[in-house]
C-alpha positions, -999 to +999 in steps of 0.1 A: -776+588-021-745+569-029-726+549-002-693+530-003-673+514+025-642+534+035-622+510+058-621+537+085-635+538+120-658+566+111-684+575+085-681+606+063-708+623+044-710+649+017-736+668-004-738+674-041-762+703-048-760+715-084-772+748-100-802+729-112-815+730-076-816+768-076-796+799-069-768+800-043-791+810-014-814+780-021-785+756-026-768+767+006-801+763+026-805+727+013-769+719+024-774+735+058-805+715+064-789+683+052-758+689+074-781+694+105-801+662+097-769+642+094-755+657+126-784+642+145-782+607+128-762+579+144-745+560+115-726+528+114-689+535+111-669+528+080-690+544+052-686+573+028-720+587+019-728+613-007-763+629-009-773+642-043-800+669-039-827+671-064-846+703-073-876+694-052-855+696-021-859+734-022-897+732-018-899+708+011-896+716+048-871+703+073-893+674+085-900+661+050-863+662+041-854+645+074-879+617+067-864+612+032-828+611+045-838+587+073-856+565+049-826+564+025-802+555+053-826+528+066-829+513+032-791+512+029-789+498+064-765+525+075-783+535+107-770+523+141-797+502+158-807+518+191 
């Protein structure tokens, strides 16, 4: 994950899933799951975030990927405190 401030009142996120991850069906599944995970997160405003998927992302389930994304966001201190 890479994050940079964007001087906007919202946070944006994107996904980089290369052909090393797998064929198109597998890459699209990883992107769909990551999009859903990010939809449910509450982020601090003002950040651009890019997730770079690795090949192991194809073999993990939703909950494992969600834990990984939440951990990365927490380590970068980009989650809104509830």
